[in-house]
FIMAR-933515 format. One record per atom (N, C-alpha, C): atom name; chain; residue in three letters; z, x, y; residue number from 1. Coordinates in pm, 1 decimal. Layout:
N
name->CA; chain->A; resn->Ala; up->Z; east->X; north->Y; resi->NUM
...
//
This chain:
86
name->N; chain->A; resn->Unk; up->16006.7; east->-3124.8; north->3219.4; resi->1
name->CA; chain->A; resn->Unk; up->15944.3; east->-3011.6; north->3185.7; resi->1
name->C; chain->A; resn->Unk; up->16035.3; east->-2900.2; north->3287.0; resi->1
name->N; chain->A; resn->Unk; up->16037.1; east->-2773.1; north->3278.7; resi->2
name->CA; chain->A; resn->Unk; up->16091.6; east->-2697.6; north->3318.4; resi->2
name->C; chain->A; resn->Unk; up->16017.1; east->-2601.3; north->3379.8; resi->2
name->N; chain->A; resn->Unk; up->16032.5; east->-2534.6; north->3579.6; resi->3
name->CA; chain->A; resn->Unk; up->15940.0; east->-2478.6; north->3605.4; resi->3
name->C; chain->A; resn->Unk; up->15978.8; east->-2341.6; north->3625.0; resi->3
name->N; chain->A; resn->Unk; up->15993.6; east->-2198.5; north->3545.6; resi->4
name->CA; chain->A; resn->Unk; up->16051.0; east->-2107.2; north->3619.4; resi->4
name->C; chain->A; resn->Unk; up->15931.4; east->-2056.6; north->3763.7; resi->4
name->N; chain->A; resn->Unk; up->15996.2; east->-1994.8; north->3827.9; resi->5
name->CA; chain->A; resn->Unk; up->15926.2; east->-1874.3; north->3899.6; resi->5
name->C; chain->A; resn->Unk; up->15884.8; east->-1772.3; north->3819.2; resi->5
name->N; chain->A; resn->Unk; up->15780.8; east->-1625.9; north->3850.1; resi->6
name->CA; chain->A; resn->Unk; up->15740.7; east->-1577.5; north->3828.0; resi->6
name->C; chain->A; resn->Unk; up->15873.1; east->-1498.8; north->3795.1; resi->6
name->N; chain->A; resn->Unk; up->15952.3; east->-1445.6; north->3950.0; resi->7
name->CA; chain->A; resn->Unk; up->16036.0; east->-1385.6; north->3907.7; resi->7
name->C; chain->A; resn->Unk; up->16175.1; east->-1417.1; north->3828.0; resi->7
name->N; chain->A; resn->Unk; up->16197.2; east->-1553.8; north->3767.8; resi->8
name->CA; chain->A; resn->Unk; up->16306.9; east->-1606.9; north->3709.5; resi->8
name->C; chain->A; resn->Unk; up->16245.8; east->-1618.7; north->3544.2; resi->8
name->N; chain->A; resn->Unk; up->16115.5; east->-1573.0; north->3519.4; resi->9
name->CA; chain->A; resn->Unk; up->16083.1; east->-1581.5; north->3400.0; resi->9
name->C; chain->A; resn->Unk; up->16076.7; east->-1444.4; north->3355.7; resi->9
name->N; chain->A; resn->Unk; up->16105.9; east->-1379.6; north->3448.7; resi->10
name->CA; chain->A; resn->Unk; up->16034.4; east->-1243.2; north->3368.4; resi->10
name->C; chain->A; resn->Unk; up->16174.6; east->-1224.4; north->3369.3; resi->10
name->N; chain->A; resn->Unk; up->16264.5; east->-1209.9; north->3448.8; resi->11
name->CA; chain->A; resn->Unk; up->16431.6; east->-1208.1; north->3444.7; resi->11
name->C; chain->A; resn->Unk; up->16533.0; east->-1281.5; north->3344.4; resi->11
name->N; chain->A; resn->Unk; up->16459.7; east->-1381.0; north->3299.9; resi->12
name->CA; chain->A; resn->Unk; up->16471.2; east->-1480.6; north->3176.5; resi->12
name->C; chain->A; resn->Unk; up->16370.0; east->-1544.3; north->3025.3; resi->12
name->N; chain->A; resn->Unk; up->16292.1; east->-1431.1; north->3043.3; resi->13
name->CA; chain->A; resn->Unk; up->16168.6; east->-1465.1; north->2866.7; resi->13
name->C; chain->A; resn->Unk; up->16248.3; east->-1455.8; north->2814.5; resi->13
name->N; chain->A; resn->Unk; up->16337.0; east->-1414.5; north->2743.2; resi->14
name->CA; chain->A; resn->Unk; up->16357.2; east->-1503.4; north->2597.6; resi->14
name->C; chain->A; resn->Unk; up->16422.6; east->-1647.8; north->2600.3; resi->14
name->N; chain->A; resn->Unk; up->16412.3; east->-1690.5; north->2747.9; resi->15
name->CA; chain->A; resn->Unk; up->16531.1; east->-1804.5; north->2702.3; resi->15
name->C; chain->A; resn->Unk; up->16392.5; east->-1872.5; north->2804.5; resi->15
name->N; chain->A; resn->Unk; up->16304.8; east->-1844.0; north->2839.5; resi->16
name->CA; chain->A; resn->Unk; up->16151.0; east->-1920.0; north->2844.6; resi->16
name->C; chain->A; resn->Unk; up->16084.9; east->-1940.0; north->2753.3; resi->16
name->N; chain->A; resn->Unk; up->16105.9; east->-1847.4; north->2673.9; resi->17
name->CA; chain->A; resn->Unk; up->16016.2; east->-1840.0; north->2497.9; resi->17
name->C; chain->A; resn->Unk; up->16095.3; east->-1966.6; north->2392.9; resi->17
name->N; chain->A; resn->Unk; up->16197.5; east->-1961.0; north->2447.9; resi->18
name->CA; chain->A; resn->Unk; up->16338.0; east->-2033.3; north->2391.0; resi->18
name->C; chain->A; resn->Unk; up->16267.0; east->-2190.6; north->2422.8; resi->18
name->N; chain->A; resn->Unk; up->16267.9; east->-2204.2; north->2510.1; resi->19
name->CA; chain->A; resn->Unk; up->16283.2; east->-2282.5; north->2574.4; resi->19
name->C; chain->A; resn->Unk; up->16088.8; east->-2395.5; north->2565.3; resi->19
name->N; chain->A; resn->Unk; up->16027.9; east->-2303.0; north->2579.5; resi->20
name->CA; chain->A; resn->Unk; up->15893.1; east->-2349.5; north->2519.1; resi->20
name->C; chain->A; resn->Unk; up->15897.6; east->-2446.8; north->2336.3; resi->20
name->N; chain->A; resn->Unk; up->15984.7; east->-2395.2; north->2288.3; resi->21
name->CA; chain->A; resn->Unk; up->15976.0; east->-2428.7; north->2186.3; resi->21
name->C; chain->A; resn->Unk; up->16047.9; east->-2600.0; north->2211.8; resi->21
name->N; chain->A; resn->Unk; up->16078.3; east->-2637.3; north->2219.7; resi->22
name->CA; chain->A; resn->Unk; up->16118.4; east->-2745.9; north->2300.3; resi->22
name->C; chain->A; resn->Unk; up->16080.1; east->-2873.1; north->2404.2; resi->22
name->N; chain->A; resn->Unk; up->16040.8; east->-2802.4; north->2494.8; resi->23
name->CA; chain->A; resn->Unk; up->15994.2; east->-2840.9; north->2613.8; resi->23
name->C; chain->A; resn->Unk; up->15913.7; east->-2792.9; north->2707.3; resi->23
name->N; chain->A; resn->Unk; up->15806.2; east->-2846.6; north->2719.9; resi->24
name->CA; chain->A; resn->Unk; up->15666.0; east->-2778.8; north->2829.6; resi->24
name->C; chain->A; resn->Unk; up->15717.2; east->-2717.8; north->2916.4; resi->24
name->N; chain->A; resn->Unk; up->15717.6; east->-2552.8; north->2917.0; resi->25
name->CA; chain->A; resn->Unk; up->15741.2; east->-2425.1; north->3066.5; resi->25
name->C; chain->A; resn->Unk; up->15612.4; east->-2445.1; north->3110.6; resi->25
name->N; chain->A; resn->Unk; up->15657.4; east->-2429.0; north->3290.7; resi->26
name->CA; chain->A; resn->Unk; up->15528.0; east->-2360.9; north->3367.7; resi->26
name->C; chain->A; resn->Unk; up->15605.3; east->-2228.8; north->3412.0; resi->26
name->N; chain->A; resn->Unk; up->15515.2; east->-2154.3; north->3397.1; resi->27
name->CA; chain->A; resn->Unk; up->15579.2; east->-2020.1; north->3547.8; resi->27
name->C; chain->A; resn->Unk; up->15463.6; east->-2046.1; north->3649.2; resi->27
name->N; chain->A; resn->Unk; up->15514.5; east->-2043.7; north->3751.2; resi->28
name->CA; chain->A; resn->Unk; up->15420.3; east->-2057.3; north->3892.9; resi->28
name->C; chain->A; resn->Unk; up->15468.2; east->-1944.9; north->3983.9; resi->28
name->N; chain->A; resn->Unk; up->15355.9; east->-1857.0; north->4013.5; resi->29
name->CA; chain->A; resn->Unk; up->15329.7; east->-1709.5; north->4110.1; resi->29
name->C; chain->A; resn->Unk; up->15376.9; east->-1795.1; north->4272.3; resi->29
name->N; chain->A; resn->Unk; up->15354.0; east->-1719.5; north->4318.2; resi->30
name->CA; chain->A; resn->Unk; up->15447.9; east->-1726.2; north->4482.8; resi->30
name->C; chain->A; resn->Unk; up->15253.4; east->-1787.5; north->4565.8; resi->30
name->N; chain->A; resn->Unk; up->15180.1; east->-1795.8; north->4512.1; resi->31
name->CA; chain->A; resn->Unk; up->15078.1; east->-1830.3; north->4594.2; resi->31
name->C; chain->A; resn->Unk; up->15058.2; east->-2021.3; north->4483.8; resi->31
name->N; chain->A; resn->Unk; up->15116.1; east->-2042.2; north->4460.9; resi->32
name->CA; chain->A; resn->Unk; up->15091.6; east->-2130.0; north->4393.9; resi->32
name->C; chain->A; resn->Unk; up->14984.6; east->-2137.8; north->4218.5; resi->32
name->N; chain->A; resn->Unk; up->14955.0; east->-2066.6; north->4222.6; resi->33
name->CA; chain->A; resn->Unk; up->14902.6; east->-2033.6; north->4109.6; resi->33
name->C; chain->A; resn->Unk; up->14999.0; east->-2105.4; north->3940.7; resi->33
name->N; chain->A; resn->Unk; up->14965.1; east->-2178.5; north->3874.1; resi->34
name->CA; chain->A; resn->Unk; up->15079.9; east->-2215.3; north->3797.6; resi->34
name->C; chain->A; resn->Unk; up->15015.0; east->-2149.1; north->3616.8; resi->34
name->N; chain->A; resn->Unk; up->15070.0; east->-2128.8; north->3533.8; resi->35
name->CA; chain->A; resn->Unk; up->15088.1; east->-2102.5; north->3371.8; resi->35
name->C; chain->A; resn->Unk; up->15164.7; east->-2202.9; north->3271.3; resi->35
name->N; chain->A; resn->Unk; up->15123.6; east->-2278.6; north->3158.3; resi->36
name->CA; chain->A; resn->Unk; up->15174.1; east->-2329.1; north->3106.7; resi->36
name->C; chain->A; resn->Unk; up->15183.9; east->-2163.6; north->2975.9; resi->36
name->N; chain->A; resn->Unk; up->15365.9; east->-2220.9; north->2961.4; resi->37
name->CA; chain->A; resn->Unk; up->15390.7; east->-2128.8; north->2846.1; resi->37
name->C; chain->A; resn->Unk; up->15438.2; east->-2169.9; north->2685.3; resi->37
name->N; chain->A; resn->Unk; up->15351.9; east->-2215.8; north->2583.9; resi->38
name->CA; chain->A; resn->Unk; up->15396.1; east->-2264.9; north->2513.7; resi->38
name->C; chain->A; resn->Unk; up->15366.4; east->-2196.3; north->2315.9; resi->38
name->N; chain->A; resn->Unk; up->15406.5; east->-2189.1; north->2222.9; resi->39
name->CA; chain->A; resn->Unk; up->15398.4; east->-2133.8; north->2126.5; resi->39
name->C; chain->A; resn->Unk; up->15303.1; east->-2126.6; north->2071.9; resi->39
name->N; chain->A; resn->Unk; up->15249.9; east->-2008.7; north->1992.6; resi->40
name->CA; chain->A; resn->Unk; up->15120.9; east->-2088.6; north->1933.0; resi->40
name->C; chain->A; resn->Unk; up->15130.1; east->-2092.2; north->1806.4; resi->40
name->N; chain->A; resn->Unk; up->15079.8; east->-2148.6; north->1733.3; resi->41
name->CA; chain->A; resn->Unk; up->15033.2; east->-2244.3; north->1577.4; resi->41
name->C; chain->A; resn->Unk; up->15064.8; east->-2097.3; north->1530.3; resi->41
name->N; chain->A; resn->Unk; up->15085.4; east->-2104.6; north->1397.9; resi->42
name->CA; chain->A; resn->Unk; up->15044.4; east->-2009.3; north->1257.2; resi->42
name->C; chain->A; resn->Unk; up->14974.5; east->-2077.6; north->1229.1; resi->42
name->N; chain->A; resn->Unk; up->14887.9; east->-1963.9; north->1168.8; resi->43
name->CA; chain->A; resn->Unk; up->14729.9; east->-1953.8; north->1176.6; resi->43
name->C; chain->A; resn->Unk; up->14761.6; east->-1866.3; north->1028.7; resi->43
name->N; chain->A; resn->Unk; up->14724.9; east->-1925.2; north->879.5; resi->44
name->CA; chain->A; resn->Unk; up->14657.1; east->-1892.9; north->768.5; resi->44
name->C; chain->A; resn->Unk; up->14581.5; east->-1839.6; north->759.6; resi->44
name->N; chain->A; resn->Unk; up->14561.5; east->-1743.8; north->641.3; resi->45
name->CA; chain->A; resn->Unk; up->14502.4; east->-1685.9; north->615.9; resi->45
name->C; chain->A; resn->Unk; up->14325.5; east->-1748.2; north->536.8; resi->45
name->N; chain->A; resn->Unk; up->14179.5; east->-1775.0; north->524.4; resi->46
name->CA; chain->A; resn->Unk; up->14128.4; east->-1788.4; north->488.2; resi->46
name->C; chain->A; resn->Unk; up->14135.6; east->-1825.3; north->326.3; resi->46
name->N; chain->A; resn->Unk; up->14183.1; east->-1740.1; north->305.9; resi->47
name->CA; chain->A; resn->Unk; up->14169.5; east->-1679.2; north->132.6; resi->47
name->C; chain->A; resn->Unk; up->14305.1; east->-1797.6; north->134.3; resi->47
name->N; chain->A; resn->Unk; up->14399.2; east->-1805.2; north->108.0; resi->48
name->CA; chain->A; resn->Unk; up->14533.5; east->-1904.8; north->122.7; resi->48
name->C; chain->A; resn->Unk; up->14458.1; east->-2048.3; north->38.5; resi->48
name->N; chain->A; resn->Unk; up->14401.9; east->-2094.2; north->-27.5; resi->49
name->CA; chain->A; resn->Unk; up->14365.7; east->-2160.2; north->-118.8; resi->49
name->C; chain->A; resn->Unk; up->14432.1; east->-2230.2; north->-229.1; resi->49
name->N; chain->A; resn->Unk; up->14443.5; east->-2338.8; north->-223.4; resi->50
name->CA; chain->A; resn->Unk; up->14535.8; east->-2417.8; north->-328.9; resi->50
name->C; chain->A; resn->Unk; up->14460.2; east->-2429.2; north->-458.3; resi->50
name->N; chain->A; resn->Unk; up->14581.7; east->-2376.1; north->-554.6; resi->51
name->CA; chain->A; resn->Unk; up->14584.9; east->-2313.8; north->-677.8; resi->51
name->C; chain->A; resn->Unk; up->14500.9; east->-2509.8; north->-746.0; resi->51
name->N; chain->A; resn->Unk; up->14445.8; east->-2425.4; north->-888.6; resi->52
name->CA; chain->A; resn->Unk; up->14348.3; east->-2527.3; north->-955.4; resi->52
name->C; chain->A; resn->Unk; up->14407.2; east->-2541.0; north->-1119.6; resi->52
name->N; chain->A; resn->Unk; up->14458.1; east->-2595.7; north->-1190.2; resi->53
name->CA; chain->A; resn->Unk; up->14477.6; east->-2629.2; north->-1299.1; resi->53
name->C; chain->A; resn->Unk; up->14368.7; east->-2635.7; north->-1338.2; resi->53
name->N; chain->A; resn->Unk; up->14409.8; east->-2508.7; north->-1514.0; resi->54
name->CA; chain->A; resn->Unk; up->14248.5; east->-2578.4; north->-1571.7; resi->54
name->C; chain->A; resn->Unk; up->14328.0; east->-2513.2; north->-1719.4; resi->54
name->N; chain->A; resn->Unk; up->14239.2; east->-2561.2; north->-1857.3; resi->55
name->CA; chain->A; resn->Unk; up->14304.7; east->-2544.2; north->-1928.1; resi->55
name->C; chain->A; resn->Unk; up->14235.5; east->-2344.2; north->-1968.8; resi->55
name->N; chain->A; resn->Unk; up->14195.8; east->-2317.5; north->-1881.7; resi->56
name->CA; chain->A; resn->Unk; up->14193.3; east->-2168.1; north->-1891.7; resi->56
name->C; chain->A; resn->Unk; up->14278.4; east->-2074.7; north->-1943.7; resi->56
name->N; chain->A; resn->Unk; up->14307.9; east->-2001.5; north->-2041.9; resi->57
name->CA; chain->A; resn->Unk; up->14370.0; east->-1894.7; north->-2098.6; resi->57
name->C; chain->A; resn->Unk; up->14330.2; east->-1770.9; north->-1980.0; resi->57
name->N; chain->A; resn->Unk; up->14441.9; east->-1660.2; north->-1928.0; resi->58
name->CA; chain->A; resn->Unk; up->14441.4; east->-1609.4; north->-1919.6; resi->58
name->C; chain->A; resn->Unk; up->14293.3; east->-1475.7; north->-1954.5; resi->58
name->N; chain->A; resn->Unk; up->14268.6; east->-1487.9; north->-2108.8; resi->59
name->CA; chain->A; resn->Unk; up->14227.3; east->-1452.1; north->-2209.1; resi->59
name->C; chain->A; resn->Unk; up->14102.8; east->-1465.7; north->-2189.9; resi->59
name->N; chain->A; resn->Unk; up->14081.1; east->-1649.1; north->-2153.0; resi->60
name->CA; chain->A; resn->Unk; up->13901.0; east->-1698.3; north->-2149.3; resi->60
name->C; chain->A; resn->Unk; up->13863.5; east->-1618.5; north->-2034.9; resi->60
name->N; chain->A; resn->Unk; up->13931.5; east->-1603.0; north->-1934.8; resi->61
name->CA; chain->A; resn->Unk; up->13887.3; east->-1586.6; north->-1752.2; resi->61
name->C; chain->A; resn->Unk; up->13833.3; east->-1400.2; north->-1824.9; resi->61
name->N; chain->A; resn->Unk; up->13952.3; east->-1352.1; north->-1829.5; resi->62
name->CA; chain->A; resn->Unk; up->13892.3; east->-1220.0; north->-1810.4; resi->62
name->C; chain->A; resn->Unk; up->13772.9; east->-1218.0; north->-1960.2; resi->62
name->N; chain->A; resn->Unk; up->13785.0; east->-1259.2; north->-2062.2; resi->63
name->CA; chain->A; resn->Unk; up->13617.4; east->-1292.5; north->-2139.1; resi->63
name->C; chain->A; resn->Unk; up->13492.4; east->-1304.7; north->-2078.2; resi->63
name->N; chain->A; resn->Unk; up->13516.2; east->-1470.9; north->-2005.2; resi->64
name->CA; chain->A; resn->Unk; up->13389.2; east->-1490.0; north->-1976.3; resi->64
name->C; chain->A; resn->Unk; up->13380.0; east->-1347.3; north->-1838.4; resi->64
name->N; chain->A; resn->Unk; up->13453.0; east->-1335.2; north->-1730.5; resi->65
name->CA; chain->A; resn->Unk; up->13429.8; east->-1204.6; north->-1610.8; resi->65
name->C; chain->A; resn->Unk; up->13348.7; east->-1129.6; north->-1697.6; resi->65
name->N; chain->A; resn->Unk; up->13367.9; east->-1068.3; north->-1788.1; resi->66
name->CA; chain->A; resn->Unk; up->13294.1; east->-943.4; north->-1916.0; resi->66
name->C; chain->A; resn->Unk; up->13134.1; east->-988.1; north->-1959.9; resi->66
name->N; chain->A; resn->Unk; up->13172.1; east->-1157.0; north->-1985.8; resi->67
name->CA; chain->A; resn->Unk; up->12996.9; east->-1155.6; north->-2030.7; resi->67
name->C; chain->A; resn->Unk; up->12933.5; east->-1157.4; north->-1894.7; resi->67
name->N; chain->A; resn->Unk; up->12990.0; east->-1222.4; north->-1812.0; resi->68
name->CA; chain->A; resn->Unk; up->12913.0; east->-1226.0; north->-1726.1; resi->68
name->C; chain->A; resn->Unk; up->12850.1; east->-1084.9; north->-1644.4; resi->68
name->N; chain->A; resn->Unk; up->12972.6; east->-1008.1; north->-1670.2; resi->69
name->CA; chain->A; resn->Unk; up->12875.3; east->-910.1; north->-1596.7; resi->69
name->C; chain->A; resn->Unk; up->12777.9; east->-794.0; north->-1699.2; resi->69
name->N; chain->A; resn->Unk; up->12801.2; east->-846.6; north->-1789.9; resi->70
name->CA; chain->A; resn->Unk; up->12699.1; east->-756.7; north->-1890.8; resi->70
name->C; chain->A; resn->Unk; up->12557.3; east->-868.2; north->-1993.6; resi->70
name->N; chain->A; resn->Unk; up->12601.7; east->-973.6; north->-1819.8; resi->71
name->CA; chain->A; resn->Unk; up->12461.9; east->-1032.2; north->-1863.1; resi->71
name->C; chain->A; resn->Unk; up->12509.5; east->-1167.7; north->-2038.7; resi->71
name->N; chain->A; resn->Unk; up->12535.6; east->-1137.6; north->-2072.2; resi->72
name->CA; chain->A; resn->Unk; up->12564.9; east->-1189.4; north->-2244.0; resi->72
name->C; chain->A; resn->Unk; up->12616.8; east->-1345.6; north->-2242.8; resi->72
name->N; chain->A; resn->Unk; up->12665.1; east->-1417.4; north->-2138.8; resi->73
name->CA; chain->A; resn->Unk; up->12767.7; east->-1512.0; north->-2170.7; resi->73
name->C; chain->A; resn->Unk; up->12682.2; east->-1637.5; north->-2210.7; resi->73
name->N; chain->A; resn->Unk; up->12712.6; east->-1684.0; north->-2269.2; resi->74
name->CA; chain->A; resn->Unk; up->12668.0; east->-1806.3; north->-2331.0; resi->74
name->C; chain->A; resn->Unk; up->12580.8; east->-1889.6; north->-2201.9; resi->74
name->N; chain->A; resn->Unk; up->12497.3; east->-1948.6; north->-2239.7; resi->75
name->CA; chain->A; resn->Unk; up->12448.4; east->-2027.4; north->-2101.8; resi->75
name->C; chain->A; resn->Unk; up->12379.6; east->-2209.2; north->-2195.4; resi->75
name->N; chain->A; resn->Unk; up->12482.0; east->-2342.1; north->-2076.1; resi->76
name->CA; chain->A; resn->Unk; up->12454.8; east->-2437.3; north->-2115.6; resi->76
name->C; chain->A; resn->Unk; up->12380.9; east->-2486.1; north->-2050.3; resi->76
name->N; chain->A; resn->Unk; up->12356.0; east->-2621.8; north->-2152.2; resi->77
name->CA; chain->A; resn->Unk; up->12190.8; east->-2716.1; north->-2026.5; resi->77
name->C; chain->A; resn->Unk; up->12385.4; east->-2807.9; north->-2030.5; resi->77
name->N; chain->A; resn->Unk; up->12381.1; east->-2871.3; north->-1923.1; resi->78
name->CA; chain->A; resn->Unk; up->12489.2; east->-3024.4; north->-1846.3; resi->78
name->C; chain->A; resn->Unk; up->12460.8; east->-3105.9; north->-1921.0; resi->78
name->N; chain->A; resn->Unk; up->12497.3; east->-3227.1; north->-1980.6; resi->79
name->CA; chain->A; resn->Unk; up->12478.4; east->-3309.8; north->-2058.2; resi->79
name->C; chain->A; resn->Unk; up->12519.6; east->-3452.8; north->-1917.7; resi->79
name->N; chain->A; resn->Unk; up->12505.9; east->-3525.5; north->-1976.4; resi->80
name->CA; chain->A; resn->Unk; up->12530.4; east->-3711.7; north->-1867.3; resi->80
name->C; chain->A; resn->Unk; up->12659.1; east->-3664.0; north->-1792.8; resi->80
name->N; chain->A; resn->Unk; up->12782.8; east->-3649.6; north->-1930.2; resi->81
name->CA; chain->A; resn->Unk; up->12933.4; east->-3661.1; north->-1849.1; resi->81
name->C; chain->A; resn->Unk; up->12944.4; east->-3502.9; north->-1826.6; resi->81
name->N; chain->A; resn->Unk; up->12880.0; east->-3392.2; north->-1793.7; resi->82
name->CA; chain->A; resn->Unk; up->12908.7; east->-3301.0; north->-1666.0; resi->82
name->C; chain->A; resn->Unk; up->12993.5; east->-3129.3; north->-1849.4; resi->82
name->N; chain->A; resn->Unk; up->13004.3; east->-3264.3; north->-1926.5; resi->83
name->CA; chain->A; resn->Unk; up->13015.5; east->-3121.3; north->-2060.1; resi->83
name->C; chain->A; resn->Unk; up->12834.8; east->-3024.6; north->-2089.7; resi->83
name->N; chain->A; resn->Unk; up->12902.1; east->-2933.1; north->-2131.0; resi->84
name->CA; chain->A; resn->Unk; up->12789.6; east->-2776.7; north->-2125.0; resi->84
name->C; chain->A; resn->Unk; up->12730.7; east->-2803.7; north->-2281.0; resi->84
name->N; chain->A; resn->Unk; up->12592.4; east->-2839.1; north->-2320.5; resi->85
name->CA; chain->A; resn->Unk; up->12601.0; east->-2827.1; north->-2487.1; resi->85
name->C; chain->A; resn->Unk; up->12496.3; east->-2717.3; north->-2431.4; resi->85
name->N; chain->A; resn->Unk; up->12503.9; east->-2684.5; north->-2579.8; resi->86
name->CA; chain->A; resn->Unk; up->12491.4; east->-2515.2; north->-2681.3; resi->86
name->C; chain->A; resn->Unk; up->12390.3; east->-2532.6; north->-2779.4; resi->86
//
């Protein structure tokens, strides 16, 4: 663990940040108060989701969306095997 004084950390900020990637870094103030420096983990968007492979084509998806907007989509009853029956 590397410990820097507040003054050292100000003068060598790039070094402090780079070193924090590989080992714990502490900045100590004159009164004895200490702060740990560590890199923040990147956060992904909640909208970043893995894709799903289906047999649907682009035209199938567009047709289904248009039907749902018109309210004219085919509605079926789900059978025992999860297949839609019409």
